N, C-alpha and C positions, 0 to 999 in steps of 0.2 A: 578308610575308614575299608575293615576288611569283608568281606565277600563270604557270607558263610551259608548261601545255598547254590556256592558252587563246586558237586563235587568234585567235577574233572579239575578247578583248582586242589583245592584241601587231596589227591590225589597227586596232582607234580607235584608238592609241598614234602610227601610221606617218603615216595620215591628219591627228593631231591636231598632228607635225611638220615636215608642208607644209604645210596653210589656212595653220597658228597658230601657227609655230616652236616651239612647246612643244616636251616632252619628258619621260616620267618618266624617271630613271634607278634603280632597288632595288642601298642593299646592305647591308655588313650594320649599319651602321647607322641603317639606315632606306630613306624612300619619297621619294625629294624631288622636286615638281615642279619644270621650268624651263621661266617663261616669258618672254619676249622683247620688248619694252613697239619697237618698232621708227620712222623715218622720223616719219609727222607723225600727230596721233594722228585719228582722225578724228572724226567729231561726223555733227550730221543732216545734213550736206552731203556725198552723195558725195563723192568729190574723182577730181581726172582720171586713169584707167592706169596713166599712166606715175609714177606718184608712189606711195610705198613706205606702206603706213598699214597704223595699228595700228587695228580698228575696234571698240567700245568695246562696242557687241552687241554681240560675238563674249566678249568679255572677263571684260563681266560676268558672265555664268550662267556661266563655264566659274568663276570666284571661290570664285562658290556649290557649286558644285558640289566645290573644291574644299577648303571648307575643311567641310565633311559627312561628306565621306570618307572611312572608315576607313583604306582602304588607302592612305592620303597621307600624312607624317606634316611633310614643309614646305614653304616653293617662297621660289623662289629666280630674281627678278624680279632680270632683266638687259639693260641701257638704252643704247641708243641711238639716241634723238632730238631731231627741230629744235623739237616741239614740238607746235603743234595747236589739235584744239577745245579753249575750255574748260574749256565744263562738262564734256567726255564725261571730260580725264583731273581732273579732282578726281571726278568721279562716281569714275572707279578708283583713286583715293586713297584713296577718301573708304572706300572696300570692305576694299582690302587693307588699312589701316590699325585698321579694328574687324574684322577675323581676331585668333583665339584662334590658332593656327597658327602655329607658331617662321614667321618672317619674312626673308629679309635680299637687299638689293637693293645688287647692281656696276651702276656710272656705263662703259661704254666709250665710249669715242669723245666719243658727246653726251650730255648731256642737258638742254638748253633749254629755254626756257619755258618750258610746261607741263611741259619732263619733270619741272620740280624737287619742283616735288610726288611725284610718281609714285617722286624716287629716297629723300624720305624718307621715304615712306608708312610703310618696313619696320618694324621694332622696331631690327635692323641698319644700316643703310650703307655702304658702299663705292666709293668711285673708285680709278680707277689716272692711277702717274703722268704718262702723256699723255692722259689724257680734261678736256675741258672743258664748266663753264657757262657757261651763259646768262640773272644776267636784268635784267628791265628794266620798263615799266611795259605792264598793258596793253593789248593796243590790237589796230584790229579794221580786218578788207579790206573791200569792197564797199564797198556804199548802208550811210550813216553819216545816222543824220537832224539836224542841227545845233541843237537841243531841250536846255533842264537837264538835263531829264532823263534824256537819252540818260548826258551828263555824269557827273550822283550814280548812272548806272546802272555804267558803268569804272569810279568810283570804291568800289562798293560791293561792286564784285568784285576788284578790287583787295583792298579788303583782309582779304574773306573768303580769296586765297591767303596773307598775307602772315602773316593769324594760324594758317595753316594749319602750313603752314615751318614757321614760330616756334613753334607749341607738339611740333612732332614732332620738334626736332629743337635743337641747340643751339643756336644765333644767336638772339637777339634781336633782336624787331621792329624798335628803331631799325636795328643796323645794319642787316640786308636792306633797309630801305627808302632807306637812304642806298648801297647797290649799285647796288639797282634805278633810283634816278636820278641815277647819277653822271652826270654832263655829261663827262669829258675820257678818260675812258678808249677811250670807238668814233668812226669820225671820220666817221660818220654819223647817229648813234643816240642814244640813252641810255638809262646800267643799264653794266653790268659784266662781263666777260669772268674767273671765274674758275676757274682749272686745279687736280689734282689735291689735294696740297699746297695752294695755297692756300685748297681748299673743305676740307677737312678741319682747316689753319686758326683760318678764322670760328665753322667749328662747325656747319658745314651737313653735311655732311658726316660720320661718324663713323668711317673709319678710308679710310689711304693703302692702296691693298692689291691683289691682282688675286684670279683665281677661288681658289687656293686654300683662300686666307685670308679666303673666304666659305662659300666651304662648309664651310675647316673651322669656321668662330663656329655657320653655320647646323646642322650635323652635334652644336656641341657644345650648342646652342638644342631637339633633338630631347632629347638625353640628358636635360637638367636636367624637360623636362617627361614625360621616359619615365615618371622617377627619385621625379614627383607626384604621376602618375596611378596607383602605386602603390600 
């Protein structure tokens, strides 16, 4: 039940909305924590101030707190991201995939690159008809040592991403790798752009829908879990 008489809690929620793009909503079906993954997922390197970022060092402890909190019943993950740091994105995705509480994701605008594991890490995933997802091989910017060990590292990271995505969605490893390595889809790059319906038809995303659909699924999961715990 929402504590409307605790000004400290209200102030903390307002700060989270401003700093993290997150919010807690309380209704008759329970309290839902909404978390946004926007811009670039920032890892160990600090990105320029003019870039919109999601900082993994903020998100990881936040997720742990959501999982442990008795006041939060479910997590709604809103995604509009171009990707970013691979290890940071996978760390967030692994934490969400390991949560016991009901979790639902909604891809809005874009869920590109490392945003794909983030989109499929929840118990159910949704995408709007106009949203897109770019599947491409692992790449790195900046100084790269041209040695066999470097290419092996890239290969192993890519294998981990393929394994995670195929395990947490309905797409097969073969089809996902096929989208990843396609050469006829993008003019200057290797990979595939999937739009809303295509992402669902491929098995990458569970459902085509919007905010109401995602929230309805989340409320249903919350209700089912409450019934199981009685």
